[in-house]
GULOZA-821712 format. One record per residue (C-alpha): residue in one letter; x negated, y, z; chain. Coordinates in Angstrom, 1 decimal. Layout:
N
<atom type="A" xx="X" yy="Y" zz="Z" mol="A"/>
...
END
This chain:
294
<atom type="X" xx="-0.2" yy="0.1" zz="0.2" mol="A"/>
<atom type="X" xx="-1.2" yy="3.4" zz="-0.9" mol="A"/>
<atom type="X" xx="-1.2" yy="6.5" zz="0.9" mol="A"/>
<atom type="X" xx="-0.5" yy="9.7" zz="-0.9" mol="A"/>
<atom type="X" xx="0.6" yy="13.3" zz="0.1" mol="A"/>
<atom type="X" xx="2.4" yy="15.9" zz="-2.1" mol="A"/>
<atom type="X" xx="2.1" yy="19.3" zz="-1.9" mol="A"/>
<atom type="X" xx="4.2" yy="21.7" zz="-3.4" mol="A"/>
<atom type="X" xx="4.5" yy="25.7" zz="-3.6" mol="A"/>
<atom type="X" xx="7.0" yy="27.6" zz="-5.7" mol="A"/>
<atom type="X" xx="10.1" yy="30.2" zz="-5.7" mol="A"/>
<atom type="X" xx="12.6" yy="29.7" zz="-3.7" mol="A"/>
<atom type="X" xx="15.3" yy="28.4" zz="-5.8" mol="A"/>
<atom type="X" xx="18.0" yy="25.8" zz="-5.2" mol="A"/>
<atom type="X" xx="17.2" yy="21.9" zz="-5.6" mol="A"/>
<atom type="X" xx="13.9" yy="21.8" zz="-4.9" mol="A"/>
<atom type="X" xx="13.7" yy="18.8" zz="-2.1" mol="A"/>
<atom type="X" xx="16.5" yy="16.4" zz="-4.1" mol="A"/>
<atom type="X" xx="14.2" yy="16.7" zz="-7.0" mol="A"/>
<atom type="X" xx="11.2" yy="15.7" zz="-4.9" mol="A"/>
<atom type="X" xx="13.0" yy="12.9" zz="-3.1" mol="A"/>
<atom type="X" xx="14.7" yy="12.1" zz="-6.5" mol="A"/>
<atom type="X" xx="11.5" yy="11.9" zz="-8.1" mol="A"/>
<atom type="X" xx="9.6" yy="10.1" zz="-5.5" mol="A"/>
<atom type="X" xx="12.7" yy="6.9" zz="-4.9" mol="A"/>
<atom type="X" xx="12.1" yy="6.6" zz="-8.5" mol="A"/>
<atom type="X" xx="9.0" yy="5.9" zz="-8.3" mol="A"/>
<atom type="X" xx="9.5" yy="2.9" zz="-5.7" mol="A"/>
<atom type="X" xx="7.7" yy="5.6" zz="-3.3" mol="A"/>
<atom type="X" xx="8.7" yy="5.9" zz="0.6" mol="A"/>
<atom type="X" xx="8.5" yy="9.3" zz="2.3" mol="A"/>
<atom type="X" xx="7.1" yy="9.1" zz="5.3" mol="A"/>
<atom type="X" xx="6.7" yy="12.3" zz="6.8" mol="A"/>
<atom type="X" xx="8.2" yy="16.1" zz="5.3" mol="A"/>
<atom type="X" xx="7.5" yy="19.0" zz="6.0" mol="A"/>
<atom type="X" xx="9.3" yy="22.7" zz="4.6" mol="A"/>
<atom type="X" xx="9.3" yy="26.4" zz="4.7" mol="A"/>
<atom type="X" xx="11.1" yy="28.5" zz="3.4" mol="A"/>
<atom type="X" xx="9.9" yy="32.4" zz="3.6" mol="A"/>
<atom type="X" xx="13.1" yy="34.4" zz="2.9" mol="A"/>
<atom type="X" xx="10.2" yy="37.5" zz="3.3" mol="A"/>
<atom type="X" xx="8.3" yy="36.5" zz="0.0" mol="A"/>
<atom type="X" xx="10.6" yy="34.4" zz="-1.8" mol="A"/>
<atom type="X" xx="8.5" yy="31.5" zz="-1.9" mol="A"/>
<atom type="X" xx="8.8" yy="27.7" zz="-0.7" mol="A"/>
<atom type="X" xx="6.5" yy="25.5" zz="0.8" mol="A"/>
<atom type="X" xx="6.3" yy="21.8" zz="1.0" mol="A"/>
<atom type="X" xx="4.0" yy="19.1" zz="1.9" mol="A"/>
<atom type="X" xx="5.3" yy="15.2" zz="1.6" mol="A"/>
<atom type="X" xx="3.6" yy="11.6" zz="3.3" mol="A"/>
<atom type="X" xx="5.0" yy="8.9" zz="1.0" mol="A"/>
<atom type="X" xx="3.3" yy="5.5" zz="0.3" mol="A"/>
<atom type="X" xx="3.4" yy="3.7" zz="-3.0" mol="A"/>
<atom type="X" xx="3.5" yy="-0.2" zz="-2.8" mol="A"/>
<atom type="X" xx="3.3" yy="-0.5" zz="-6.5" mol="A"/>
<atom type="X" xx="0.1" yy="0.9" zz="-6.2" mol="A"/>
<atom type="X" xx="0.5" yy="3.5" zz="-8.2" mol="A"/>
<atom type="X" xx="-2.2" yy="6.4" zz="-9.2" mol="A"/>
<atom type="X" xx="-2.6" yy="9.9" zz="-8.8" mol="A"/>
<atom type="X" xx="-2.9" yy="10.3" zz="-12.9" mol="A"/>
<atom type="X" xx="0.2" yy="8.8" zz="-13.6" mol="A"/>
<atom type="X" xx="2.0" yy="10.7" zz="-10.3" mol="A"/>
<atom type="X" xx="0.7" yy="13.6" zz="-11.6" mol="A"/>
<atom type="X" xx="1.7" yy="13.2" zz="-15.0" mol="A"/>
<atom type="X" xx="5.2" yy="12.0" zz="-14.6" mol="A"/>
<atom type="X" xx="5.6" yy="14.9" zz="-12.1" mol="A"/>
<atom type="X" xx="4.7" yy="17.6" zz="-14.7" mol="A"/>
<atom type="X" xx="8.0" yy="18.0" zz="-16.2" mol="A"/>
<atom type="X" xx="10.0" yy="18.6" zz="-12.6" mol="A"/>
<atom type="X" xx="6.9" yy="20.8" zz="-11.5" mol="A"/>
<atom type="X" xx="7.5" yy="23.2" zz="-14.6" mol="A"/>
<atom type="X" xx="11.2" yy="23.5" zz="-14.5" mol="A"/>
<atom type="X" xx="11.0" yy="25.3" zz="-10.9" mol="A"/>
<atom type="X" xx="7.6" yy="27.0" zz="-11.3" mol="A"/>
<atom type="X" xx="5.9" yy="24.7" zz="-8.7" mol="A"/>
<atom type="X" xx="1.8" yy="24.5" zz="-8.1" mol="A"/>
<atom type="X" xx="2.0" yy="20.9" zz="-7.1" mol="A"/>
<atom type="X" xx="-0.7" yy="18.6" zz="-6.2" mol="A"/>
<atom type="X" xx="-0.8" yy="14.9" zz="-5.2" mol="A"/>
<atom type="X" xx="-3.8" yy="13.6" zz="-2.8" mol="A"/>
<atom type="X" xx="-4.4" yy="10.7" zz="-1.9" mol="A"/>
<atom type="X" xx="-4.6" yy="10.4" zz="1.7" mol="A"/>
<atom type="X" xx="-7.7" yy="8.3" zz="1.9" mol="A"/>
<atom type="X" xx="-10.3" yy="10.1" zz="0.2" mol="A"/>
<atom type="X" xx="-12.2" yy="12.5" zz="2.8" mol="A"/>
<atom type="X" xx="-12.9" yy="15.7" zz="1.9" mol="A"/>
<atom type="X" xx="-17.0" yy="17.2" zz="1.5" mol="A"/>
<atom type="X" xx="-17.9" yy="19.4" zz="3.6" mol="A"/>
<atom type="X" xx="-20.9" yy="21.9" zz="4.2" mol="A"/>
<atom type="X" xx="-21.2" yy="23.1" zz="8.3" mol="A"/>
<atom type="X" xx="-23.5" yy="26.2" zz="8.2" mol="A"/>
<atom type="X" xx="-24.6" yy="27.5" zz="11.8" mol="A"/>
<atom type="X" xx="-27.1" yy="29.7" zz="13.3" mol="A"/>
<atom type="X" xx="-28.4" yy="29.7" zz="17.3" mol="A"/>
<atom type="X" xx="-25.2" yy="28.7" zz="18.8" mol="A"/>
<atom type="X" xx="-24.4" yy="25.2" zz="18.7" mol="A"/>
<atom type="X" xx="-21.2" yy="24.0" zz="20.2" mol="A"/>
<atom type="X" xx="-19.6" yy="24.1" zz="17.6" mol="A"/>
<atom type="X" xx="-21.9" yy="22.3" zz="15.7" mol="A"/>
<atom type="X" xx="-22.5" yy="19.5" zz="18.5" mol="A"/>
<atom type="X" xx="-18.4" yy="19.1" zz="18.7" mol="A"/>
<atom type="X" xx="-17.9" yy="18.8" zz="14.9" mol="A"/>
<atom type="X" xx="-20.9" yy="16.4" zz="14.8" mol="A"/>
<atom type="X" xx="-19.2" yy="14.5" zz="17.7" mol="A"/>
<atom type="X" xx="-15.6" yy="14.2" zz="16.6" mol="A"/>
<atom type="X" xx="-17.2" yy="13.3" zz="13.3" mol="A"/>
<atom type="X" xx="-18.7" yy="10.2" zz="14.9" mol="A"/>
<atom type="X" xx="-15.9" yy="9.2" zz="16.5" mol="A"/>
<atom type="X" xx="-13.2" yy="9.4" zz="13.9" mol="A"/>
<atom type="X" xx="-10.7" yy="12.2" zz="15.0" mol="A"/>
<atom type="X" xx="-12.5" yy="14.1" zz="12.2" mol="A"/>
<atom type="X" xx="-12.1" yy="12.5" zz="9.4" mol="A"/>
<atom type="X" xx="-14.8" yy="14.0" zz="6.7" mol="A"/>
<atom type="X" xx="-18.1" yy="13.8" zz="4.6" mol="A"/>
<atom type="X" xx="-20.4" yy="15.8" zz="6.0" mol="A"/>
<atom type="X" xx="-22.8" yy="15.9" zz="3.3" mol="A"/>
<atom type="X" xx="-25.3" yy="19.1" zz="4.5" mol="A"/>
<atom type="X" xx="-25.7" yy="21.6" zz="7.8" mol="A"/>
<atom type="X" xx="-27.1" yy="24.9" zz="6.2" mol="A"/>
<atom type="X" xx="-28.8" yy="26.8" zz="8.9" mol="A"/>
<atom type="X" xx="-31.0" yy="30.1" zz="8.8" mol="A"/>
<atom type="X" xx="-32.9" yy="28.4" zz="11.8" mol="A"/>
<atom type="X" xx="-34.9" yy="25.8" zz="12.7" mol="A"/>
<atom type="X" xx="-32.9" yy="24.8" zz="16.3" mol="A"/>
<atom type="X" xx="-30.6" yy="22.1" zz="15.0" mol="A"/>
<atom type="X" xx="-32.8" yy="19.8" zz="12.4" mol="A"/>
<atom type="X" xx="-33.5" yy="17.1" zz="14.8" mol="A"/>
<atom type="X" xx="-30.1" yy="16.2" zz="16.0" mol="A"/>
<atom type="X" xx="-28.6" yy="16.9" zz="12.1" mol="A"/>
<atom type="X" xx="-31.3" yy="14.3" zz="11.1" mol="A"/>
<atom type="X" xx="-30.5" yy="12.0" zz="13.5" mol="A"/>
<atom type="X" xx="-26.8" yy="11.9" zz="12.2" mol="A"/>
<atom type="X" xx="-28.5" yy="11.1" zz="8.8" mol="A"/>
<atom type="X" xx="-27.4" yy="14.5" zz="7.5" mol="A"/>
<atom type="X" xx="-29.2" yy="16.4" zz="4.7" mol="A"/>
<atom type="X" xx="-30.6" yy="19.5" zz="6.6" mol="A"/>
<atom type="X" xx="-31.5" yy="22.8" zz="5.1" mol="A"/>
<atom type="X" xx="-33.4" yy="25.7" zz="6.6" mol="A"/>
<atom type="X" xx="-32.5" yy="28.8" zz="4.5" mol="A"/>
<atom type="X" xx="-34.1" yy="31.5" zz="5.8" mol="A"/>
<atom type="X" xx="-31.7" yy="34.7" zz="5.2" mol="A"/>
<atom type="X" xx="-33.0" yy="38.5" zz="5.3" mol="A"/>
<atom type="X" xx="-32.0" yy="42.0" zz="3.5" mol="A"/>
<atom type="X" xx="-34.2" yy="41.6" zz="1.0" mol="A"/>
<atom type="X" xx="-34.0" yy="37.5" zz="-0.6" mol="A"/>
<atom type="X" xx="-30.2" yy="37.0" zz="0.2" mol="A"/>
<atom type="X" xx="-29.0" yy="37.0" zz="-3.3" mol="A"/>
<atom type="X" xx="-31.6" yy="34.2" zz="-3.6" mol="A"/>
<atom type="X" xx="-30.3" yy="32.9" zz="-0.4" mol="A"/>
<atom type="X" xx="-26.7" yy="32.5" zz="-0.8" mol="A"/>
<atom type="X" xx="-28.0" yy="31.0" zz="-4.8" mol="A"/>
<atom type="X" xx="-29.6" yy="28.5" zz="-2.9" mol="A"/>
<atom type="X" xx="-26.6" yy="27.9" zz="-0.8" mol="A"/>
<atom type="X" xx="-24.4" yy="27.7" zz="-3.7" mol="A"/>
<atom type="X" xx="-26.5" yy="25.4" zz="-5.4" mol="A"/>
<atom type="X" xx="-26.2" yy="22.9" zz="-2.4" mol="A"/>
<atom type="X" xx="-22.7" yy="23.3" zz="-2.8" mol="A"/>
<atom type="X" xx="-22.8" yy="22.0" zz="-6.3" mol="A"/>
<atom type="X" xx="-25.2" yy="19.4" zz="-6.2" mol="A"/>
<atom type="X" xx="-23.1" yy="18.1" zz="-3.2" mol="A"/>
<atom type="X" xx="-19.7" yy="18.6" zz="-4.6" mol="A"/>
<atom type="X" xx="-18.6" yy="20.3" zz="-1.0" mol="A"/>
<atom type="X" xx="-15.1" yy="21.3" zz="-0.9" mol="A"/>
<atom type="X" xx="-15.2" yy="23.4" zz="2.1" mol="A"/>
<atom type="X" xx="-17.8" yy="25.5" zz="4.0" mol="A"/>
<atom type="X" xx="-17.3" yy="25.6" zz="8.0" mol="A"/>
<atom type="X" xx="-19.0" yy="28.8" zz="9.6" mol="A"/>
<atom type="X" xx="-19.9" yy="26.9" zz="13.2" mol="A"/>
<atom type="X" xx="-21.0" yy="30.2" zz="13.9" mol="A"/>
<atom type="X" xx="-23.0" yy="31.1" zz="11.7" mol="A"/>
<atom type="X" xx="-24.2" yy="34.7" zz="11.6" mol="A"/>
<atom type="X" xx="-24.7" yy="35.8" zz="8.4" mol="A"/>
<atom type="X" xx="-22.4" yy="38.3" zz="6.6" mol="A"/>
<atom type="X" xx="-21.6" yy="36.4" zz="3.6" mol="A"/>
<atom type="X" xx="-21.5" yy="38.5" zz="0.5" mol="A"/>
<atom type="X" xx="-17.9" yy="39.3" zz="-1.7" mol="A"/>
<atom type="X" xx="-19.4" yy="37.8" zz="-4.9" mol="A"/>
<atom type="X" xx="-19.8" yy="34.2" zz="-2.5" mol="A"/>
<atom type="X" xx="-16.5" yy="34.5" zz="-0.9" mol="A"/>
<atom type="X" xx="-14.5" yy="35.1" zz="-4.2" mol="A"/>
<atom type="X" xx="-16.0" yy="32.2" zz="-5.5" mol="A"/>
<atom type="X" xx="-15.4" yy="29.9" zz="-2.4" mol="A"/>
<atom type="X" xx="-11.8" yy="31.7" zz="-2.2" mol="A"/>
<atom type="X" xx="-9.3" yy="29.6" zz="-0.1" mol="A"/>
<atom type="X" xx="-12.7" yy="26.8" zz="0.8" mol="A"/>
<atom type="X" xx="-14.7" yy="28.8" zz="3.7" mol="A"/>
<atom type="X" xx="-13.7" yy="28.6" zz="7.4" mol="A"/>
<atom type="X" xx="-14.8" yy="30.9" zz="9.9" mol="A"/>
<atom type="X" xx="-14.4" yy="31.0" zz="13.8" mol="A"/>
<atom type="X" xx="-15.2" yy="33.8" zz="16.2" mol="A"/>
<atom type="X" xx="-13.9" yy="34.9" zz="19.7" mol="A"/>
<atom type="X" xx="-10.7" yy="37.0" zz="19.5" mol="A"/>
<atom type="X" xx="-11.8" yy="39.7" zz="21.2" mol="A"/>
<atom type="X" xx="-12.3" yy="41.4" zz="17.6" mol="A"/>
<atom type="X" xx="-12.0" yy="45.0" zz="17.2" mol="A"/>
<atom type="X" xx="-12.3" yy="45.7" zz="21.1" mol="A"/>
<atom type="X" xx="-15.7" yy="43.6" zz="22.0" mol="A"/>
<atom type="X" xx="-17.7" yy="43.9" zz="18.4" mol="A"/>
<atom type="X" xx="-21.4" yy="43.8" zz="18.3" mol="A"/>
<atom type="X" xx="-23.5" yy="41.9" zz="20.6" mol="A"/>
<atom type="X" xx="-22.8" yy="40.0" zz="24.1" mol="A"/>
<atom type="X" xx="-18.7" yy="39.9" zz="23.9" mol="A"/>
<atom type="X" xx="-17.6" yy="37.9" zz="26.8" mol="A"/>
<atom type="X" xx="-20.1" yy="40.4" zz="29.2" mol="A"/>
<atom type="X" xx="-18.5" yy="43.2" zz="27.5" mol="A"/>
<atom type="X" xx="-14.6" yy="41.4" zz="28.2" mol="A"/>
<atom type="X" xx="-16.0" yy="40.3" zz="32.2" mol="A"/>
<atom type="X" xx="-16.8" yy="44.8" zz="32.5" mol="A"/>
<atom type="X" xx="-13.2" yy="45.4" zz="31.2" mol="A"/>
<atom type="X" xx="-11.3" yy="42.7" zz="33.2" mol="A"/>
<atom type="X" xx="-9.7" yy="41.3" zz="30.9" mol="A"/>
<atom type="X" xx="-7.2" yy="38.5" zz="32.1" mol="A"/>
<atom type="X" xx="-7.2" yy="36.7" zz="28.4" mol="A"/>
<atom type="X" xx="-10.3" yy="35.2" zz="26.4" mol="A"/>
<atom type="X" xx="-9.8" yy="33.1" zz="23.1" mol="A"/>
<atom type="X" xx="-10.6" yy="31.8" zz="19.4" mol="A"/>
<atom type="X" xx="-9.5" yy="32.6" zz="15.8" mol="A"/>
<atom type="X" xx="-10.5" yy="30.3" zz="13.3" mol="A"/>
<atom type="X" xx="-9.7" yy="32.1" zz="9.5" mol="A"/>
<atom type="X" xx="-10.9" yy="31.7" zz="5.7" mol="A"/>
<atom type="X" xx="-12.9" yy="34.1" zz="5.1" mol="A"/>
<atom type="X" xx="-12.3" yy="37.0" zz="2.9" mol="A"/>
<atom type="X" xx="-14.4" yy="40.0" zz="1.5" mol="A"/>
<atom type="X" xx="-13.1" yy="42.0" zz="4.2" mol="A"/>
<atom type="X" xx="-15.0" yy="40.8" zz="7.5" mol="A"/>
<atom type="X" xx="-13.0" yy="39.0" zz="10.2" mol="A"/>
<atom type="X" xx="-9.5" yy="39.7" zz="8.7" mol="A"/>
<atom type="X" xx="-9.1" yy="36.8" zz="6.3" mol="A"/>
<atom type="X" xx="-5.9" yy="34.6" zz="7.1" mol="A"/>
<atom type="X" xx="-6.1" yy="33.3" zz="10.0" mol="A"/>
<atom type="X" xx="-5.6" yy="29.1" zz="10.6" mol="A"/>
<atom type="X" xx="-5.4" yy="28.5" zz="14.2" mol="A"/>
<atom type="X" xx="-6.1" yy="30.8" zz="17.4" mol="A"/>
<atom type="X" xx="-5.9" yy="29.6" zz="21.4" mol="A"/>
<atom type="X" xx="-6.4" yy="31.3" zz="24.8" mol="A"/>
<atom type="X" xx="-7.4" yy="30.5" zz="28.0" mol="A"/>
<atom type="X" xx="-7.0" yy="32.6" zz="31.1" mol="A"/>
<atom type="X" xx="-9.7" yy="33.8" zz="33.4" mol="A"/>
<atom type="X" xx="-9.7" yy="35.4" zz="36.5" mol="A"/>
<atom type="X" xx="-11.7" yy="38.3" zz="39.1" mol="A"/>
<atom type="X" xx="-13.4" yy="35.6" zz="40.5" mol="A"/>
<atom type="X" xx="-15.2" yy="34.0" zz="37.3" mol="A"/>
<atom type="X" xx="-18.4" yy="35.3" zz="36.1" mol="A"/>
<atom type="X" xx="-20.1" yy="35.9" zz="32.7" mol="A"/>
<atom type="X" xx="-21.6" yy="33.0" zz="32.1" mol="A"/>
<atom type="X" xx="-18.5" yy="31.5" zz="33.2" mol="A"/>
<atom type="X" xx="-16.5" yy="33.7" zz="30.0" mol="A"/>
<atom type="X" xx="-19.4" yy="32.5" zz="28.2" mol="A"/>
<atom type="X" xx="-18.6" yy="28.6" zz="28.8" mol="A"/>
<atom type="X" xx="-15.1" yy="28.8" zz="28.7" mol="A"/>
<atom type="X" xx="-14.8" yy="30.8" zz="25.1" mol="A"/>
<atom type="X" xx="-17.4" yy="28.2" zz="23.7" mol="A"/>
<atom type="X" xx="-15.0" yy="25.7" zz="25.0" mol="A"/>
<atom type="X" xx="-12.0" yy="27.8" zz="23.1" mol="A"/>
<atom type="X" xx="-13.9" yy="28.5" zz="20.1" mol="A"/>
<atom type="X" xx="-14.9" yy="24.7" zz="19.5" mol="A"/>
<atom type="X" xx="-11.2" yy="23.9" zz="19.8" mol="A"/>
<atom type="X" xx="-9.6" yy="25.9" zz="17.5" mol="A"/>
<atom type="X" xx="-12.4" yy="25.5" zz="14.8" mol="A"/>
<atom type="X" xx="-12.0" yy="21.6" zz="15.0" mol="A"/>
<atom type="X" xx="-7.8" yy="22.2" zz="14.4" mol="A"/>
<atom type="X" xx="-8.0" yy="24.7" zz="11.6" mol="A"/>
<atom type="X" xx="-10.6" yy="22.4" zz="10.0" mol="A"/>
<atom type="X" xx="-8.0" yy="19.4" zz="10.3" mol="A"/>
<atom type="X" xx="-5.2" yy="20.7" zz="9.4" mol="A"/>
<atom type="X" xx="-7.2" yy="22.0" zz="6.2" mol="A"/>
<atom type="X" xx="-8.3" yy="19.0" zz="4.7" mol="A"/>
<atom type="X" xx="-5.1" yy="17.2" zz="5.5" mol="A"/>
<atom type="X" xx="-3.4" yy="19.9" zz="3.5" mol="A"/>
<atom type="X" xx="-1.6" yy="21.0" zz="5.8" mol="A"/>
<atom type="X" xx="-2.3" yy="24.5" zz="4.9" mol="A"/>
<atom type="X" xx="-0.9" yy="27.3" zz="2.2" mol="A"/>
<atom type="X" xx="-1.7" yy="30.6" zz="1.6" mol="A"/>
<atom type="X" xx="1.3" yy="32.8" zz="1.8" mol="A"/>
<atom type="X" xx="-0.1" yy="36.1" zz="0.8" mol="A"/>
<atom type="X" xx="-2.6" yy="37.6" zz="3.8" mol="A"/>
<atom type="X" xx="-1.0" yy="34.9" zz="5.7" mol="A"/>
<atom type="X" xx="-0.6" yy="31.1" zz="5.8" mol="A"/>
<atom type="X" xx="1.7" yy="28.8" zz="6.5" mol="A"/>
<atom type="X" xx="0.4" yy="25.9" zz="8.4" mol="A"/>
<atom type="X" xx="2.2" yy="22.3" zz="9.0" mol="A"/>
<atom type="X" xx="2.0" yy="20.6" zz="12.3" mol="A"/>
<atom type="X" xx="0.9" yy="16.9" zz="12.5" mol="A"/>
<atom type="X" xx="3.0" yy="14.3" zz="11.8" mol="A"/>
<atom type="X" xx="4.3" yy="12.8" zz="14.7" mol="A"/>
<atom type="X" xx="2.9" yy="9.8" zz="15.9" mol="A"/>
<atom type="X" xx="-0.3" yy="10.2" zz="14.0" mol="A"/>
<atom type="X" xx="-3.6" yy="10.0" zz="15.7" mol="A"/>
<atom type="X" xx="-4.6" yy="13.3" zz="14.5" mol="A"/>
<atom type="X" xx="-1.7" yy="14.4" zz="17.4" mol="A"/>
<atom type="X" xx="-3.2" yy="12.1" zz="19.6" mol="A"/>
<atom type="X" xx="-7.1" yy="12.6" zz="19.2" mol="A"/>
<atom type="X" xx="-7.1" yy="16.8" zz="18.6" mol="A"/>
<atom type="X" xx="-5.2" yy="18.1" zz="21.5" mol="A"/>
END
């Protein structure tokens, strides 16, 4: 039995769900999970359907025969084999908590991806990456060599066939050209103090201002720094009794969790672009995702 999912976006109109269900039933497929959202503001419809094919139909046949239905509704539709793991490149600088968390989740199967490379502008994490049998690339980035450095990074993307770049606390600003070339395929993580506490040591600034909540935001990267469409967010409460070091420790935990959840949603095709924001469908009930990702 082969498991697939179908993702659909199109203008809102009657009959979309019926047409999709009828098509899959006619192909001998069984729908196992379905999520949909009709945005009455933008007039856009979003749907993700998980289904199984007992007859073992291939992607080419499913996509080819669905083209007529898709055209009739103006759909952007894509079938995905749920057994295929997305190829991912992780980029990191000197803060390793997100990298280490992702490597652990990947190793135990909680994050089913194919990590094809780790790129860093420093050497701190070479050993831990190589010990996981993952290629490590150190590409120094300066103001003078930035175009050449990004060209080398994009070469690695092309050579590995990477479909997603994860900025796991990579502390270099990507160029507009790279953001456009990988639009919707770069995910970043940062603390949720922006724009209140910019610059060095934001957790110390937060402590000095007596904040009661700290958090993290994961988003797609665009040319507008830290303002791309948001995928996932979370917060944790702090009190006056905690130190700046406590803030940092708690912040690292929430950053790691938020980034992992954002990646998990993306690789399972649960995230849909909707203008400057996203539609994010929840994991299927009872799936390993809802059990392991927390």
